[in-house]
KEMITI-992889 format. One line per 10 residues: number of its first residue (from 1); their letters; for each residue x, y, z of C-alpha. Coordinates in Angstrom, 1 decimal. Example, Ala and Ser with C-alpha at 12.3 -4.5 7.8 and 13.67 -1.06 7.14 Angstrom:
BEGIN
1> AS> 12.3/-4.5/7.8 ~ 13.7/-1.1/7.1 $
//
This chain:
BEGIN
1> MKGVHTVNCS> -13.5/-9.8/-19.7 ~ -16.6/-7.7/-21.5 ~ -19.2/-9.9/-21.2 ~ -18.0/-12.0/-18.4 ~ -19.7/-11.9/-14.7 ~ -16.9/-10.9/-12.4 ~ -18.5/-10.1/-9.2 ~ -21.6/-10.4/-6.8 ~ -24.0/-7.8/-6.1 ~ -23.0/-6.3/-3.1 $
11> EVIRERRSIR> -19.4/-5.7/-4.8 ~ -20.6/-4.4/-8.1 ~ -22.5/-1.8/-5.8 ~ -19.8/-1.1/-3.9 ~ -16.9/-0.9/-6.9 ~ -19.2/1.6/-8.9 ~ -18.0/4.7/-9.3 ~ -18.7/7.9/-11.3 ~ -16.8/7.8/-14.6 ~ -15.2/10.6/-16.4 $
21> KYKENVTIPQ> -12.3/9.7/-18.2 ~ -12.6/6.3/-20.6 ~ -10.3/4.6/-23.4 ~ -10.8/5.8/-26.7 ~ -12.3/3.5/-30.1 ~ -13.4/1.3/-27.4 ~ -16.8/-0.3/-29.2 ~ -19.3/-2.1/-27.0 ~ -20.9/-5.2/-28.5 ~ -24.9/-5.5/-29.5 $
31> EDFERMLEAA> -25.3/-7.9/-26.6 ~ -23.7/-5.8/-24.0 ~ -26.1/-3.1/-24.5 ~ -29.0/-5.5/-24.6 ~ -27.8/-6.6/-21.4 ~ -27.4/-3.5/-19.7 ~ -31.3/-2.1/-21.8 ~ -32.7/-5.3/-19.9 ~ -31.8/-4.7/-16.5 ~ -32.8/-1.3/-16.4 $
41> MMAPSACNTR> -36.0/-2.8/-18.3 ~ -36.1/-5.4/-15.1 ~ -36.3/-2.2/-12.5 ~ -39.8/-1.8/-10.5 ~ -41.9/0.9/-12.0 ~ -45.5/2.4/-10.1 ~ -48.2/0.0/-11.5 ~ -45.1/-1.5/-13.7 ~ -46.6/1.1/-16.5 ~ -42.8/1.3/-17.5 $
51> PWQFFVVINR> -42.5/4.8/-18.3 ~ -39.3/4.9/-19.9 ~ -37.7/5.1/-23.5 ~ -34.0/4.3/-24.1 ~ -31.5/6.1/-27.0 ~ -28.5/4.5/-27.4 ~ -26.5/7.0/-29.0 ~ -23.0/5.6/-30.4 ~ -22.7/8.3/-33.8 ~ -19.8/10.7/-32.5 $
61> EMIAKLREAH> -21.8/13.9/-34.2 ~ -24.9/12.8/-32.2 ~ -22.4/12.6/-29.0 ~ -21.3/16.2/-29.9 ~ -25.0/17.1/-30.2 ~ -25.5/16.0/-26.2 ~ -22.3/17.1/-25.1 ~ -23.3/20.9/-26.3 ~ -26.8/20.4/-24.9 ~ -25.8/19.3/-21.8 $
71> PFTKMLSTAS> -22.9/21.6/-20.5 ~ -21.8/19.1/-17.7 ~ -21.2/15.9/-20.3 ~ -17.4/16.5/-20.9 ~ -16.9/12.9/-20.2 ~ -18.7/12.0/-23.5 ~ -15.8/12.7/-25.7 ~ -14.4/9.4/-24.9 ~ -17.0/7.4/-24.0 ~ -18.2/4.9/-26.7 $
81> AAIVVCGRPD> -21.9/5.6/-26.3 ~ -24.4/7.5/-24.5 ~ -27.5/6.3/-23.5 ~ -30.4/8.5/-22.5 ~ -32.8/7.5/-20.8 ~ -36.6/9.2/-21.6 ~ -38.9/9.5/-19.3 ~ -42.8/8.6/-20.7 ~ -45.3/9.7/-18.4 ~ -48.1/9.6/-20.7 $
91> LQEGVCKEFW> -47.7/5.6/-20.2 ~ -48.9/6.2/-16.3 ~ -52.3/7.6/-15.0 ~ -54.7/7.3/-12.1 ~ -52.5/6.3/-8.9 ~ -49.7/5.4/-10.4 ~ -49.7/8.8/-12.5 ~ -46.3/11.0/-12.3 ~ -44.3/8.2/-10.8 ~ -42.1/8.4/-13.7 $
101> PQDCGAAIEN> -39.1/10.1/-12.3 ~ -38.5/7.5/-9.7 ~ -39.3/4.3/-11.9 ~ -36.4/6.3/-14.3 ~ -34.1/6.7/-11.9 ~ -34.7/2.8/-10.8 ~ -33.9/2.0/-14.3 ~ -31.2/4.2/-14.4 ~ -29.7/2.6/-11.8 ~ -30.3/-0.8/-12.5 $
111> LLLQAKDLGY> -28.2/0.5/-15.9 ~ -25.4/1.3/-14.2 ~ -25.0/-1.7/-12.0 ~ -25.2/-3.7/-15.2 ~ -22.3/-1.9/-17.0 ~ -20.3/-2.1/-14.1 ~ -20.9/-5.9/-13.8 ~ -20.1/-6.5/-17.5 ~ -16.9/-4.3/-16.8 ~ -17.8/-0.9/-18.1 $
121> GTCWCGCYPS> -17.7/2.8/-16.8 ~ -20.3/4.4/-16.7 ~ -21.7/8.2/-15.5 ~ -25.0/9.5/-14.7 ~ -25.7/12.9/-16.1 ~ -28.7/14.1/-14.8 ~ -31.5/16.4/-17.2 ~ -35.0/16.6/-16.1 ~ -36.1/18.6/-14.5 ~ -33.7/20.9/-16.1 $
131> MDRVEKLQEI> -36.4/21.8/-18.7 ~ -33.5/23.5/-20.8 ~ -31.5/20.9/-20.8 ~ -34.9/18.3/-21.2 ~ -35.9/20.5/-24.4 ~ -32.7/20.9/-26.2 ~ -32.5/16.9/-25.8 ~ -35.9/16.2/-26.9 ~ -34.8/18.5/-30.2 ~ -31.8/16.5/-30.9 $
141> LGTSSIPVAI> -33.8/13.3/-30.0 ~ -37.3/14.1/-32.4 ~ -38.7/12.7/-29.1 ~ -41.5/14.6/-26.7 ~ -40.5/11.6/-24.5 ~ -38.6/13.5/-21.6 ~ -34.7/12.9/-21.1 ~ -34.3/12.0/-17.4 ~ -30.6/11.3/-18.3 ~ -27.5/10.7/-19.8 $
151> VAVGEADEAP> -25.7/8.0/-19.2 ~ -21.8/7.9/-20.1 ~ -20.6/4.8/-21.3 ~ -17.4/3.5/-22.2 ~ -14.2/1.1/-20.8 ~ -12.7/3.0/-17.1 ~ -9.6/4.8/-18.1 ~ -9.1/6.1/-14.4 ~ -10.2/4.6/-11.0 ~ -11.5/6.8/-8.9 $
161> APRGHFDPER> -11.9/6.1/-5.0 ~ -15.5/5.6/-3.4 ~ -16.7/8.9/-2.4 ~ -19.9/7.4/-0.5 ~ -19.8/5.4/2.7 ~ -22.3/4.3/5.5 ~ -23.2/7.2/7.2 ~ -25.2/6.1/10.4 ~ -26.3/9.6/11.4 ~ -28.4/9.7/8.4 $
171> VTYLR> -30.5/6.6/10.0 ~ -33.3/6.8/12.2 ~ -34.9/3.3/13.5 ~ -38.6/3.7/14.8 ~ -39.1/-0.1/17.5 $
//
């Protein structure tokens, strides 16, 4: 089932969950990582600046360091990989300056949806704007780009119930 398109966009959106338990010792093929990252890089960005950088972490020792740096990433102990999505504010200027967090958020969501479509579970663990996490991760990764999130990726070993729903109370139509 991995690597095969299984459902339509609407179903992928509604079926995506934050997964915190993964089947251990599952290897994600390179082409699946590339498909997820391509989807991430297809996200919209201010002035098409694409202010992002991705670190795909498969090395178990490095994943352990990421867990130590971020207090809410216990699920990485069983995930196949961690994808650290970083912002590159240096790539934006003028009217586009300072939109990199939103642009990275759009890239992360595309990555999550593509992973789901490929049959993987994910969990988005925010880093920025918690500067303590950001600085620890920059040191681990050896980068000056700004870690926005760590995304755990793997084959789900749980099926959580939906937590979101349409809430008409939060919508105002101005007609």
